[in-house]
C-alpha positions, 0 to 999 in steps of 0.5 A: 441648157440644164436639160441639155446636160450643162450644170451651174459651176459658179454664180458671179457677183454683179455690181450695180450702180443706181443713176443717182449714185454715180460720180459725175466725170467730165473730160476737157476740151477738145473731147466732147461726149454725146449720146449717139443716135445718127448713122454717122455717130454710130459709125464713129462708135464702131470705129473707136470700139474696134480699134480699142479692142484690136478688132478689124476695121468697122463695117456697116454691120457693126453700125447696124448692130449698134442701131439695134441696141438703140431700137431695143431701148439701149444707149450708145455713148460716143467721145469725139475729138472736136478738133479732128472729128474722129471718135476716140472712145465709146461704150453702150448700155444694153436694154434693161432687163428686170430694171438693170442695164449692162454697161458694156463695150467701153473702149478708148483708142490707145493714144487717147487713154489715161485722160479720163475718157472711159470714166466720163463715158461710164458716168454719162451712160449710167446717168442716162439709164433712167430714161430708157428704163422708165420708157421700157418699164412703162411700155411693158405695163401698158396692155392693149384693150380686150376689144383690140386683142379680139379684133386683132385676131380677125385683122388678116381677113379684114380690109385695111384701116384706111378703107374702113374710113370709106366703107359705105356711103354713110361712113363716107359722109361721116368721114367728110364731116370729120375732115371739115371739123378738123380743118375748121379746128386747125384753121381757127387755131393757126389763124388766131395763134399766128396772127394774134400777136401781130394784131395786138401790136399793129392795131393797139401798139402793144409791145412784145411783152404785152402782146405775149401776155395777152396771147398767153391769156388766150392759151390759158383760156384754151386749156380751160375750154378743153377741160370744160368741153370734156365734162359737157360732152360726157354729160349732155352729149357730143353733138350738143357740146360741139354745137354750143362751142361752135356757136360760141366760137363764132360769136367770140371771134366776131366780138373780139375783133371789135374790142379795143380796151386792154382789159376787154382784150385780155378777158375776151382773148381767154373766152375766145381761146376757150370757145375756139380751141376747147373743142380739141378735147372732143375729137378723140372720143368722137372718132373713137365712137364713130369708127370700129376698133381696127380703124380707130387709131387710123381715123384719129391720125389720118383725119385730124392730120388732113385737117391740120394740113388744110388748116395750115393754110390759115396764116397765108389766107388771113394775111391776104385778107388782112392786107386788103381789108385790115386785121379786124375784118380778117379776124371777124371773117374767121368766125364764119368757119365755125358756122360751117363746122356747126352744119357739118355736125348734123351729119354726125350721129350722137353715140355717147354711151354707145358700145364701141364697135 
């Protein structure tokens, strides 16, 4: 604008308010304040603002404009009369720029004014801003890897990422093996965590509190197993670590199905959780090293979620087996799936330390 001949006549002061300094303001029933997110709520916002500012009736364009504010990282607040369901007031905060959001378009229908609604909307929006600012600032400081940027320049001439998962016979074998691994991982997780409380309750008479505590021990074991898996995988290689955990998972699940002492079940559950679910810490690195940069995220999402979908059948299948043969038999039978994963690892090459493609 300066180049076009415009000049600066005055610089207006800007008043700012940090979220921690805002005075909390509320309104009485039946008025309720919400951060609008749905299309219906955004339509109520547009209707309230248009009437408050004497504008024509709200249209789909007005709601779409508010949706764009949300999509860019802003916030939209709505005051609703719960007795009638209409929006009585609204306002918004624009997406932050250099750490500051602009509070704008606060308006209240004439018949609802002088009840503190505008002050409450202002308070709500100001207090909500840290979430938006954090998300936007964090994202702006994250940079893509040089490998990704290099490959992105060639993206238009490359096949789709999904096709790269099936690029040739060798890649197809690896992809099938990965699906087997992720299916076994999810099958074991859903099977154990879904039925473990019922197993402890029906088999040993544990109440809700006790069975929850024993199940929590399994979850804590899983967390420890994830950390241990990561360290081992970086030290001795991906394949050897997967083999160790797969055999340990098969053994620990089988042994757990034979335990009866409370302390043995508590400790055995933690060990089983570590062995059976610790492998979750290795799939990211494994798939990152097996697939090229332009297909890496697709591989991790598509292949793991295929396994999640197939593994989601575990609760149903275990219930069918348990109803005919009992929970100990069903739990012991579950150990066999880890042998299948053990065999699948023979198809997957060791690529620890290899340069990413």
